[in-house]
Backbone as JSON, one array per atom type, in Angstrom:
{
  "sequence": "MGVERNLQALALRCLTISDPDAKCALTARIGKAWRAGALTLEGPPPVVPISVPGRPLRPELVAPGKVARRGYGKPDERAALLHALAHIEFNAVNLGLDAVFRFRGLPVAYYGDWVQVAEDEAKHFLLLRERLREHGHEYGDFDAHNGLWEMALNTADDLIARMALVPRVLEARSLDVVPGIVRKLRSAGDGDSAEVLELIEREEVAHVAAGSRWFRFACEREGRDPAATFRALIEQHMKGRIKGPFQYEARRAAGFDDDEITLLEELGG",
  "N": [[-6.8, -31.69, -0.13], [-7.13, -34.33, -0.35], [-6.89, -37.8, -1.9], [-5.98, -37.07, -4.11], [-2.89, -36.75, -6.45], [-1.89, -36.36, -8.71], [-0.66, -33.68, -10.27], [-1.35, -31.97, -12.73], [-4.26, -32.84, -12.21], [-4.69, -31.96, -9.92], [-4.07, -28.7, -10.17], [-6.03, -28.31, -12.3], [-8.05, -28.9, -10.82], [-7.98, -26.93, -8.87], [-8.19, -24.6, -10.54], [-10.95, -24.14, -10.72], [-12.28, -23.33, -8.6], [-14.3, -21.03, -7.14], [-14.04, -19.47, -4.92], [-11.92, -17.36, -3.55], [-10.3, -17.39, -1.18], [-10.19, -20.26, -0.62], [-9.09, -21.07, -3.0], [-6.66, -20.18, -2.79], [-5.57, -21.24, -0.57], [-5.49, -23.83, -1.83], [-3.62, -23.57, -3.64], [-1.42, -23.47, -2.3], [-1.01, -25.71, -0.86], [-0.67, -27.58, -3.23], [1.6, -26.42, -3.69], [3.66, -26.86, -1.84], [3.39, -29.53, -1.8], [4.26, -30.37, -4.03], [6.96, -29.84, -4.0], [7.69, -31.33, -1.98], [8.15, -33.85, -3.36], [5.68, -35.09, -3.91], [3.8, -35.64, -5.89], [2.57, -36.16, -9.21], [3.13, -36.22, -12.84], [0.89, -35.73, -15.67], [0.59, -37.19, -18.89], [0.96, -36.3, -22.47], [-1.71, -35.43, -23.46], [-5.04, -33.89, -25.32], [-5.97, -31.1, -24.26], [-8.63, -29.03, -23.35], [-9.52, -25.74, -23.8], [-10.02, -23.88, -20.92], [-12.37, -21.84, -20.6], [-13.79, -19.94, -19.13], [-12.2, -19.26, -15.92], [-12.56, -20.69, -12.27], [-14.31, -18.09, -10.3], [-15.11, -15.5, -8.09], [-18.57, -14.23, -7.77], [-18.34, -11.54, -7.92], [-15.62, -9.15, -8.49], [-17.57, -7.42, -10.57], [-17.03, -7.84, -14.27], [-16.13, -5.97, -16.76], [-15.75, -3.39, -19.6], [-12.43, -2.41, -20.2], [-11.96, 0.35, -20.21], [-13.84, 1.27, -18.55], [-13.88, 0.84, -15.83], [-13.05, 2.02, -12.36], [-12.38, 4.85, -11.23], [-8.49, 5.39, -10.35], [-6.3, 6.46, -7.93], [-4.19, 8.07, -5.74], [-4.39, 10.13, -3.8], [-7.15, 10.47, -2.78], [-9.14, 8.21, -0.3], [-10.93, 6.45, -1.51], [-10.2, 6.34, -4.1], [-7.5, 5.3, -3.94], [-8.18, 2.96, -2.86], [-9.61, 1.81, -5.06], [-7.42, 1.67, -6.84], [-5.8, -0.22, -5.07], [-7.41, -2.28, -5.62], [-7.53, -3.22, -8.33], [-4.9, -3.95, -8.49], [-5.08, -6.15, -6.9], [-6.87, -7.57, -8.18], [-5.4, -8.35, -10.45], [-3.44, -10.14, -9.32], [-5.03, -11.88, -8.41], [-6.1, -12.92, -11.06], [-3.72, -13.65, -11.77], [-2.72, -15.93, -10.45], [-4.73, -17.83, -11.13], [-3.46, -17.82, -14.2], [-0.89, -19.24, -13.58], [-1.85, -21.56, -12.95], [-2.96, -22.62, -14.98], [-0.79, -22.62, -16.86], [0.61, -24.72, -15.67], [-1.62, -26.9, -15.79], [-2.08, -26.9, -18.77], [-0.14, -27.13, -20.35], [1.64, -30.07, -21.51], [4.14, -32.7, -21.3], [6.49, -31.47, -20.91], [9.72, -30.32, -19.44], [10.25, -31.43, -16.05], [11.01, -29.44, -14.71], [10.02, -27.08, -15.75], [7.35, -27.25, -14.69], [7.69, -27.36, -12.09], [8.45, -24.5, -11.74], [6.12, -22.87, -12.52], [4.51, -23.69, -10.68], [5.56, -22.46, -8.56], [5.09, -20.29, -9.38], [2.44, -19.77, -9.12], [1.88, -19.87, -6.52], [3.42, -17.67, -5.25], [1.72, -15.75, -6.6], [-0.63, -16.03, -5.42], [-0.22, -15.48, -2.62], [0.71, -12.88, -3.04], [-1.76, -11.74, -3.84], [-3.32, -11.83, -1.53], [-1.92, -10.66, 0.29], [-2.25, -8.08, -1.05], [-5.15, -7.81, -0.8], [-5.77, -7.72, 1.87], [-4.3, -5.3, 2.35], [-6.5, -3.94, 0.84], [-8.45, -4.09, 2.68], [-7.92, -2.66, 4.84], [-8.71, -0.34, 4.01], [-11.21, -0.21, 4.01], [-12.73, -1.68, 2.29], [-13.6, -4.63, 0.1], [-12.42, -7.34, -1.77], [-14.14, -7.42, -4.78], [-15.78, -5.22, -4.53], [-15.17, -3.36, -6.57], [-15.74, -2.77, -9.82], [-14.05, -4.86, -12.43], [-11.61, -5.64, -14.97], [-11.19, -8.42, -17.65], [-8.86, -8.57, -19.08], [-6.31, -10.34, -18.8], [-6.87, -13.08, -18.66], [-8.3, -13.21, -21.17], [-6.15, -12.78, -22.79], [-5.01, -15.32, -22.29], [-6.74, -17.13, -23.07], [-6.49, -16.67, -25.77], [-4.01, -17.54, -26.47], [-4.11, -20.45, -25.89], [-3.36, -22.66, -26.96], [-0.63, -22.67, -27.68], [2.47, -22.81, -26.73], [4.87, -21.38, -27.03], [3.46, -18.71, -27.79], [2.01, -17.91, -25.27], [3.95, -17.86, -23.23], [5.62, -15.94, -24.41], [3.59, -13.5, -24.46], [1.83, -13.71, -22.11], [3.63, -13.75, -19.33], [5.49, -12.04, -20.31], [4.75, -10.1, -21.44], [2.38, -8.81, -20.73], [2.19, -9.37, -18.06], [4.92, -8.55, -17.33], [4.54, -5.88, -17.59], [3.89, -5.12, -14.88], [6.74, -4.52, -13.92], [7.62, -2.02, -15.16], [5.92, -0.2, -14.17], [5.36, -0.34, -11.27], [7.39, 0.53, -9.63], [6.93, 3.55, -9.8], [4.28, 3.66, -8.89], [4.75, 2.64, -5.82], [6.6, 5.15, -5.01], [4.41, 7.1, -5.26], [2.59, 6.24, -3.53], [3.75, 6.08, -1.14], [4.18, 8.97, -0.95], [1.67, 9.92, -0.23], [0.79, 8.63, 1.6], [0.7, 6.27, 2.22], [2.51, 3.91, 3.35], [2.56, 1.47, 3.98], [1.09, -0.15, 2.14], [2.75, 0.62, 0.11], [5.23, -0.87, 0.84], [4.22, -3.81, 0.34], [3.75, -3.86, -2.32], [6.5, -3.44, -3.19], [7.81, -6.04, -2.07], [6.22, -7.19, -3.87], [7.13, -6.49, -6.29], [9.69, -7.53, -6.3], [9.54, -10.4, -6.31], [8.11, -10.32, -8.8], [9.7, -10.3, -10.85], [11.31, -12.55, -11.34], [9.18, -14.13, -11.92], [8.54, -13.09, -14.58], [10.98, -13.66, -15.63], [11.01, -16.76, -15.55], [9.14, -16.84, -17.64], [10.24, -15.99, -19.88], [12.79, -17.69, -19.8], [11.4, -20.03, -20.44], [10.33, -19.55, -22.71], [12.21, -19.28, -24.59], [13.24, -21.8, -24.54], [10.92, -22.72, -25.75], [10.99, -21.81, -28.29], [13.79, -22.81, -29.28], [13.44, -25.28, -29.22], [11.33, -25.64, -31.55], [13.14, -24.43, -33.42], [13.06, -22.02, -33.77], [13.84, -18.61, -34.11], [14.03, -16.64, -31.45], [14.11, -13.94, -31.06], [12.83, -12.56, -33.3], [10.61, -14.24, -33.4], [9.36, -13.01, -30.86], [8.67, -10.7, -31.98], [7.13, -11.09, -33.92], [4.95, -12.31, -32.63], [3.74, -10.03, -31.38], [3.11, -8.12, -33.23], [0.96, -9.8, -34.18], [-0.96, -10.13, -31.79], [-1.02, -8.12, -30.23], [-1.21, -5.73, -32.0], [1.66, -4.46, -32.65], [2.33, -2.84, -30.87], [3.96, -2.11, -27.54], [3.45, -0.79, -24.37], [4.66, 1.75, -23.11], [6.74, 3.76, -20.81], [9.7, 1.91, -20.28], [11.33, 0.0, -17.37], [14.42, -0.86, -17.7], [16.52, -2.03, -16.33], [15.28, -3.56, -14.93], [13.73, -5.27, -16.57], [16.08, -6.59, -18.11], [16.69, -7.96, -15.82], [14.9, -9.83, -15.72], [15.17, -11.45, -17.91], [15.53, -10.36, -20.57], [16.85, -9.68, -23.55], [19.54, -8.04, -25.23], [19.0, -7.63, -27.72], [15.87, -7.76, -27.44], [15.18, -5.43, -25.85], [16.12, -3.69, -27.35], [13.47, -3.88, -29.49], [11.82, -3.55, -27.43], [12.19, -0.58, -26.94], [11.85, 0.1, -29.88], [8.9, -0.26, -30.43], [7.47, 0.62, -27.99], [5.04, 2.53, -27.07]],
  "CA": [[-6.31, -32.03, -1.43], [-7.66, -35.5, -0.58], [-5.8, -38.63, -2.15], [-5.45, -36.91, -5.42], [-1.55, -36.78, -6.69], [-1.38, -36.07, -10.11], [-0.43, -32.29, -10.53], [-2.42, -31.2, -13.51], [-5.57, -32.71, -12.01], [-4.69, -30.84, -8.83], [-4.25, -27.76, -10.75], [-7.31, -28.36, -12.57], [-9.27, -28.71, -9.53], [-7.75, -25.28, -8.24], [-8.62, -23.52, -11.24], [-12.31, -24.31, -10.92], [-12.39, -23.07, -7.43], [-14.51, -19.62, -7.24], [-13.55, -19.04, -3.32], [-10.42, -17.1, -3.44], [-9.45, -17.93, -0.14], [-9.98, -21.79, -1.1], [-8.41, -21.2, -4.28], [-4.89, -19.8, -2.32], [-5.18, -22.21, 0.07], [-5.23, -25.23, -2.01], [-2.36, -23.53, -4.45], [-0.36, -23.6, -1.32], [-0.84, -27.18, -0.36], [0.02, -27.78, -4.23], [3.28, -25.92, -4.17], [3.98, -27.85, -0.82], [3.49, -31.36, -2.06], [5.19, -30.6, -5.36], [8.47, -29.56, -3.54], [8.01, -32.7, -1.43], [8.1, -34.96, -4.59], [4.37, -36.37, -3.46], [2.75, -35.48, -7.23], [3.14, -36.8, -10.26], [2.75, -35.43, -13.97], [0.28, -36.51, -16.67], [1.44, -37.0, -20.27], [0.44, -34.99, -23.25], [-3.32, -35.6, -24.15], [-5.43, -32.7, -26.13], [-6.61, -30.21, -23.61], [-9.54, -27.96, -23.95], [-9.28, -24.69, -23.06], [-11.38, -23.26, -20.09], [-13.1, -20.36, -21.2], [-14.16, -19.23, -17.68], [-11.84, -20.39, -14.65], [-13.1, -20.05, -10.86], [-13.96, -16.67, -9.58], [-16.09, -14.89, -7.35], [-19.67, -13.53, -8.7], [-18.04, -10.26, -7.72], [-16.27, -7.72, -8.94], [-18.52, -7.42, -12.28], [-16.23, -7.64, -15.13], [-16.46, -4.89, -17.68], [-14.69, -2.98, -20.63], [-11.42, -1.52, -19.38], [-12.09, 2.12, -19.76], [-15.13, 1.51, -17.57], [-13.53, 0.59, -14.38], [-13.12, 2.97, -11.36], [-10.98, 6.06, -11.4], [-7.84, 5.15, -9.44], [-5.74, 7.48, -7.82], [-3.55, 8.29, -4.52], [-4.7, 10.85, -2.57], [-8.44, 10.3, -1.79], [-8.87, 6.87, -0.2], [-11.48, 5.53, -2.63], [-9.76, 6.0, -5.12], [-6.47, 4.22, -3.82], [-9.02, 1.31, -2.46], [-9.46, 1.28, -6.27], [-6.07, 0.94, -7.44], [-5.66, -1.64, -4.6], [-8.48, -3.62, -5.89], [-7.0, -3.41, -9.5], [-3.79, -4.72, -8.33], [-5.29, -7.48, -6.28], [-7.7, -8.44, -9.23], [-4.33, -8.74, -11.33], [-2.92, -11.22, -8.66], [-6.02, -13.49, -8.62], [-5.91, -13.59, -12.3], [-2.32, -14.24, -11.76], [-3.1, -17.44, -9.76], [-5.37, -18.91, -12.24], [-2.69, -18.04, -14.9], [0.14, -20.33, -12.99], [-2.35, -22.88, -12.57], [-3.43, -22.86, -16.37], [0.44, -22.66, -17.26], [0.52, -26.07, -15.18], [-2.7, -27.68, -16.55], [-2.74, -26.8, -20.36], [0.96, -27.48, -21.22], [2.19, -30.78, -21.1], [5.05, -33.23, -21.82], [7.66, -30.38, -20.68], [10.68, -30.7, -18.26], [9.87, -31.29, -14.38], [11.61, -27.71, -13.82], [9.08, -26.14, -16.08], [6.13, -27.43, -13.64], [8.29, -26.3, -10.52], [8.51, -22.83, -12.15], [4.79, -22.53, -12.61], [3.45, -24.1, -9.31], [5.85, -21.48, -7.76], [4.89, -18.56, -9.82], [0.99, -19.7, -8.92], [2.07, -19.86, -4.9], [3.4, -16.48, -5.11], [0.59, -15.15, -6.7], [-1.96, -16.38, -4.35], [0.3, -15.03, -1.47], [0.21, -11.18, -3.29], [-3.54, -11.64, -3.57], [-3.84, -12.25, -0.1], [-1.37, -9.4, 1.03], [-3.25, -6.98, -1.3], [-6.7, -8.05, -0.25], [-5.61, -7.19, 3.39], [-4.51, -3.67, 2.32], [-7.53, -3.27, 0.59], [-9.51, -4.3, 3.62], [-7.7, -1.61, 5.8], [-9.29, 0.9, 2.89], [-12.64, -0.19, 4.28], [-13.61, -2.54, 1.1], [-13.59, -5.78, -0.3], [-12.29, -7.8, -2.96], [-15.21, -7.46, -5.44], [-16.37, -3.94, -4.23], [-14.93, -2.39, -7.55], [-15.8, -3.39, -11.13], [-12.52, -5.19, -13.33], [-11.41, -6.35, -16.58], [-10.9, -9.7, -18.0], [-7.9, -8.68, -20.3], [-5.15, -11.23, -18.65], [-7.7, -14.21, -19.1], [-8.5, -13.22, -22.49], [-4.74, -13.31, -23.67], [-4.71, -16.97, -21.98], [-7.63, -17.94, -24.22], [-5.91, -16.71, -27.15], [-2.77, -18.31, -26.39], [-4.18, -21.87, -25.26], [-2.98, -23.82, -27.66], [0.73, -22.22, -28.17], [3.08, -22.73, -25.26], [5.61, -19.9, -27.19], [2.61, -17.51, -27.5], [1.62, -18.0, -24.01], [5.15, -17.55, -22.27], [5.87, -14.88, -24.77], [2.69, -12.57, -24.36], [1.27, -13.4, -20.7], [4.35, -13.22, -18.6], [6.8, -11.22, -20.95], [4.2, -8.92, -21.98], [1.09, -8.39, -19.76], [2.73, -9.34, -16.33], [5.97, -7.73, -17.21], [4.11, -4.36, -17.2], [4.16, -4.32, -13.89], [8.15, -4.18, -13.63], [7.76, -0.74, -15.17], [5.02, 0.62, -13.28], [5.21, -0.65, -9.67], [8.45, 1.58, -8.79], [6.18, 4.73, -9.55], [2.89, 3.27, -7.62], [5.38, 2.99, -5.06], [6.83, 6.14, -4.73], [3.02, 7.76, -5.08], [1.63, 5.51, -2.47], [4.5, 6.64, 0.12], [3.81, 10.43, -0.82], [0.35, 9.93, -0.18], [0.97, 8.57, 3.51], [0.68, 4.55, 2.71], [3.71, 3.03, 3.43], [2.1, 0.06, 4.19], [0.77, -0.39, 0.56], [4.22, 0.46, -0.71], [5.99, -2.43, 1.08], [3.36, -4.95, 0.27], [4.16, -3.53, -3.74], [7.65, -3.64, -3.44], [7.98, -7.07, -2.18], [5.39, -8.25, -5.32], [7.93, -6.36, -7.65], [10.97, -8.61, -6.06], [9.16, -11.63, -6.8], [7.54, -10.76, -10.43], [11.24, -10.46, -11.74], [11.53, -14.13, -11.04], [8.21, -14.61, -12.54], [8.99, -12.97, -15.91], [11.93, -14.53, -16.15], [10.34, -18.25, -15.91], [8.22, -16.89, -18.91], [11.83, -15.73, -20.67], [13.34, -18.89, -19.93], [10.39, -21.14, -20.95], [10.22, -18.89, -24.63], [13.43, -19.49, -25.3], [13.21, -23.01, -24.62], [10.28, -23.66, -26.64], [11.68, -21.36, -29.5], [14.72, -23.54, -29.74], [12.41, -27.06, -29.71], [10.93, -25.88, -32.84], [13.98, -23.93, -34.2], [12.56, -20.24, -34.13], [14.52, -17.28, -33.54], [13.23, -15.68, -30.08], [13.64, -12.09, -31.13], [11.52, -12.29, -34.69], [9.12, -14.83, -32.96], [8.73, -12.21, -30.19], [8.28, -9.56, -32.86], [5.69, -11.48, -34.79], [3.7, -12.39, -31.93], [3.3, -8.65, -30.69], [2.53, -7.94, -34.59], [-0.2, -10.56, -33.99], [-1.82, -10.23, -30.63], [-0.97, -6.44, -29.76], [-1.22, -4.39, -33.19], [2.58, -4.39, -32.88], [2.86, -2.25, -29.79], [3.92, -2.44, -26.09], [3.06, 0.53, -23.63], [6.06, 1.82, -22.22], [8.09, 3.57, -20.57], [9.97, 0.75, -19.43], [12.25, 0.02, -16.58], [15.43, -1.61, -18.61], [17.4, -2.62, -15.59], [14.13, -5.17, -14.47], [13.43, -6.3, -17.71], [17.42, -7.15, -18.06], [16.92, -9.03, -14.76], [13.85, -11.09, -15.81], [15.78, -12.1, -18.96], [15.13, -9.43, -21.82], [18.58, -9.7, -23.8], [19.83, -6.87, -26.1], [17.57, -7.66, -29.22], [14.53, -7.53, -26.79], [15.46, -4.3, -25.17], [16.03, -2.53, -28.76], [12.57, -4.14, -29.7], [10.71, -2.51, -26.48], [12.25, 1.08, -27.86], [11.17, 0.38, -31.22], [7.42, -0.58, -30.17], [7.03, 1.12, -26.75], [4.32, 3.55, -27.41]],
  "C": [[-6.86, -33.55, -1.53], [-6.33, -36.75, -0.92], [-5.24, -38.25, -3.37], [-3.75, -36.43, -5.42], [-1.09, -36.48, -8.05], [-1.21, -34.5, -10.46], [-1.25, -31.57, -11.42], [-3.83, -31.39, -12.73], [-5.88, -31.75, -10.73], [-5.0, -29.23, -8.86], [-5.62, -27.35, -11.17], [-8.71, -28.15, -11.69], [-9.31, -27.15, -9.25], [-8.24, -24.31, -9.23], [-10.05, -23.04, -11.35], [-13.09, -23.76, -9.73], [-12.92, -21.53, -7.67], [-13.88, -19.21, -5.95], [-12.14, -18.81, -3.28], [-9.8, -17.39, -2.34], [-9.27, -19.61, -0.08], [-9.14, -22.28, -2.17], [-6.71, -20.89, -3.95], [-5.03, -20.63, -1.47], [-4.82, -23.63, -0.5], [-3.86, -25.06, -2.94], [-1.26, -23.78, -3.56], [0.05, -24.6, -0.94], [-0.61, -27.88, -2.1], [1.57, -27.56, -4.38], [4.04, -27.08, -3.0], [4.1, -29.57, -1.23], [4.2, -31.25, -3.52], [6.45, -30.53, -4.99], [8.85, -31.04, -2.61], [7.95, -34.01, -2.2], [6.58, -35.85, -4.39], [3.38, -36.02, -4.76], [3.54, -35.72, -8.51], [2.7, -36.03, -11.5], [2.05, -36.44, -14.92], [1.31, -36.29, -18.05], [0.49, -36.06, -21.21], [-1.12, -35.3, -24.14], [-3.84, -34.21, -24.51], [-6.08, -32.37, -24.47], [-7.56, -29.18, -23.93], [-9.29, -27.08, -23.19], [-10.16, -24.35, -21.86], [-11.77, -22.0, -20.12], [-13.39, -19.64, -19.93], [-13.38, -20.1, -16.42], [-12.68, -19.82, -13.28], [-12.91, -19.07, -10.54], [-14.93, -16.32, -8.76], [-17.25, -14.52, -8.28], [-19.09, -12.23, -8.74], [-16.16, -10.0, -7.89], [-16.82, -8.36, -10.47], [-17.51, -7.08, -13.36], [-16.83, -6.94, -16.35], [-15.47, -4.26, -18.7], [-13.75, -2.24, -19.87], [-11.21, -0.17, -19.04], [-13.35, 2.38, -19.02], [-14.83, 1.3, -16.13], [-13.03, 1.69, -13.48], [-12.23, 3.91, -11.47], [-10.07, 5.54, -10.12], [-7.08, 6.25, -9.0], [-5.03, 7.11, -6.16], [-3.97, 8.96, -3.45], [-6.07, 10.65, -1.87], [-8.33, 8.54, -1.54], [-10.03, 5.99, -0.71], [-11.03, 5.28, -3.77], [-8.18, 5.27, -5.21], [-7.05, 3.21, -3.47], [-9.17, 0.83, -4.12], [-8.57, 0.84, -7.29], [-5.68, -0.36, -6.56], [-6.14, -3.13, -5.22], [-7.71, -3.91, -7.31], [-5.85, -4.26, -9.29], [-4.08, -5.99, -7.46], [-5.93, -8.2, -7.59], [-6.44, -8.67, -10.03], [-3.93, -10.14, -10.74], [-3.98, -12.43, -8.85], [-5.93, -13.86, -9.82], [-4.69, -14.22, -12.66], [-2.19, -15.74, -11.65], [-3.6, -18.27, -10.84], [-4.5, -19.03, -13.77], [-1.85, -19.32, -14.89], [-0.49, -21.36, -13.4], [-2.35, -23.24, -13.72], [-2.13, -23.37, -17.09], [0.81, -24.51, -16.88], [-0.26, -27.14, -15.91], [-2.5, -28.04, -17.99], [-1.57, -27.73, -20.89], [1.73, -28.66, -20.84], [3.48, -31.54, -22.01], [6.37, -32.14, -21.96], [8.7, -30.75, -19.36], [9.94, -30.69, -17.14], [10.1, -29.89, -14.04], [10.63, -26.61, -14.48], [7.78, -26.09, -15.16], [6.42, -26.74, -12.37], [7.72, -24.71, -10.48], [6.99, -22.07, -11.83], [4.07, -22.6, -11.61], [4.06, -23.08, -8.16], [5.32, -20.18, -7.85], [3.24, -18.59, -8.92], [0.98, -19.32, -7.46], [1.79, -18.76, -4.67], [2.7, -15.7, -5.5], [-0.45, -15.15, -5.85], [-1.29, -15.4, -2.97], [0.09, -13.16, -2.11], [-1.08, -11.05, -3.35], [-4.2, -11.15, -2.38], [-3.29, -10.69, 0.33], [-2.01, -7.88, 0.22], [-4.92, -6.72, -0.92], [-6.46, -7.46, 1.34], [-5.41, -5.48, 3.47], [-5.74, -3.12, 1.82], [-9.0, -3.03, 1.64], [-9.32, -3.06, 4.7], [-8.28, -0.53, 5.06], [-10.63, 0.73, 3.08], [-13.32, -1.03, 2.99], [-13.07, -3.93, 0.98], [-13.11, -6.12, -1.62], [-13.63, -8.01, -3.57], [-16.17, -6.1, -5.28], [-16.23, -3.05, -5.43], [-15.33, -3.31, -8.75], [-14.15, -3.57, -11.51], [-12.71, -5.74, -14.34], [-11.15, -7.57, -16.57], [-9.46, -9.71, -18.81], [-6.51, -9.97, -19.99], [-5.77, -12.63, -18.98], [-8.09, -14.32, -20.82], [-7.33, -13.36, -23.33], [-4.75, -14.82, -23.28], [-5.53, -18.03, -22.85], [-6.63, -17.91, -25.4], [-4.83, -17.43, -27.31], [-2.55, -19.81, -25.83], [-3.59, -23.01, -26.06], [-1.53, -23.81, -28.44], [1.48, -21.83, -27.09], [4.09, -21.16, -25.71], [4.9, -18.72, -27.06], [2.47, -17.29, -26.21], [2.88, -17.38, -23.18], [5.75, -16.18, -22.97], [5.12, -13.16, -24.36], [2.06, -12.26, -22.66], [2.72, -12.91, -19.71], [5.35, -11.9, -19.07], [5.99, -10.0, -21.61], [3.16, -8.26, -20.69], [1.78, -8.22, -18.26], [3.79, -8.49, -16.19], [5.66, -6.01, -17.31], [4.51, -3.99, -15.87], [5.79, -3.97, -13.36], [8.49, -2.66, -14.0], [7.04, -0.19, -14.59], [5.2, 0.9, -11.68], [6.1, 0.62, -9.16], [7.43, 2.97, -8.66], [5.13, 4.77, -8.53], [3.46, 3.46, -6.55], [5.5, 4.42, -4.26], [5.64, 7.38, -4.75], [2.28, 7.32, -3.91], [2.64, 5.94, -1.01], [4.22, 8.34, 0.37], [2.76, 10.89, -0.53], [-0.03, 9.37, 1.27], [0.93, 6.98, 3.56], [1.65, 3.87, 2.08], [3.3, 1.65, 3.17], [1.72, -0.71, 2.76], [1.84, -0.71, 0.11], [5.07, -0.56, -0.23], [5.65, -3.48, 0.64], [4.23, -4.77, -1.26], [5.63, -4.11, -3.82], [8.01, -5.31, -3.12], [7.42, -8.17, -3.43], [6.56, -8.01, -6.47], [9.46, -7.27, -7.46], [10.46, -9.67, -6.99], [8.82, -11.7, -8.36], [8.78, -10.83, -11.06], [11.33, -11.83, -12.05], [10.46, -14.91, -12.02], [8.29, -14.59, -13.94], [10.08, -13.63, -16.27], [11.76, -16.12, -16.49], [9.81, -17.89, -17.4], [9.46, -17.01, -20.0], [12.37, -17.14, -21.05], [12.5, -20.16, -20.86], [10.09, -20.77, -22.68], [10.96, -19.07, -25.15], [13.47, -20.98, -25.36], [12.21, -23.56, -25.47], [10.73, -22.92, -28.21], [12.98, -22.27, -29.94], [14.37, -25.31, -29.97], [12.04, -26.77, -30.78], [11.62, -24.75, -33.66], [13.47, -22.78, -34.93], [13.39, -19.76, -33.6], [13.69, -16.77, -32.67], [13.07, -14.69, -30.67], [12.53, -12.06, -32.36], [10.37, -13.08, -34.38], [8.36, -13.8, -31.94], [8.04, -11.11, -31.15], [6.95, -9.84, -33.53], [4.81, -11.63, -33.81], [3.23, -11.0, -31.46], [2.48, -8.03, -32.0], [1.03, -8.31, -34.47], [-1.06, -9.97, -33.18], [-1.67, -8.34, -30.28], [-1.01, -5.31, -30.82], [0.08, -3.83, -33.41], [3.11, -3.3, -31.71], [2.79, -2.4, -28.54], [3.89, -1.18, -25.44], [4.39, 0.56, -23.04], [5.93, 3.08, -21.52], [8.54, 2.46, -19.71], [11.43, 0.92, -18.58], [13.38, -1.52, -16.94], [15.84, -2.31, -17.61], [16.38, -4.04, -15.17], [14.28, -5.82, -15.47], [14.63, -7.1, -17.95], [17.36, -8.53, -16.83], [15.99, -10.37, -15.06], [14.03, -11.53, -17.17], [15.7, -11.53, -20.42], [16.72, -9.48, -22.05], [18.15, -8.04, -24.9], [18.88, -6.58, -26.99], [16.38, -7.11, -28.66], [14.48, -6.2, -26.26], [15.31, -3.3, -26.53], [14.75, -2.63, -29.28], [11.56, -3.36, -28.83], [10.99, -1.26, -27.1], [11.64, 1.59, -28.74], [9.45, 0.55, -31.08], [6.83, 0.01, -29.47], [6.21, 2.17, -27.5], [3.8, 4.4, -25.96]]
}
């Protein structure tokens, strides 16, 4: 980390790192330094969107429909599933760092939340990569898609949109699907991977809750109604549809209120 003591500068440096191990290690050091009170914050100058964050040459990025078949019974299909989940977590590290770097002039607690999210996501990536290695594969062995980062680019100039759509829509999908994945992994005899996913699911609730918290903060700051704004953003960016079914208990724990639960029921496809 050297002598750099500015949080946003360190987040940018970490964003540009391509090697997963180096990125995860620096993310952990940033988190430790932040909690020790050793880092400062920059003011609100304009920030140019980062079109391509640091990532390894592999996996190759393809259209979502062209990724490898995922499953539970066959080892290679289970490895493809673990790879897809690891790729989500690697992207989530960059998304957490970008939330720290991009949006300026916010309460200190905002930066603390997203530093913690990035640190957790780095841990999740490493855990899933280890499970992938146990299946005889490395991160990069399967193709992947870039949907999470594309949404980051689409919301790079709007905190409300970023908080609504990245943590509360895209990342919140894990709250809905992971319990089913865990059950199927256990049925396939892969209890170790199931345990990793159970840990990840517990921590993802807090990550989505951070998105809920700062989405509402940003709406209140601009005098906008959260429920109406959430609906409008889904119409604008998601063609008015959110993929269901939903785990409502987890969604409520992550900060979704009754109006938003009703909206999910209405828009869920």
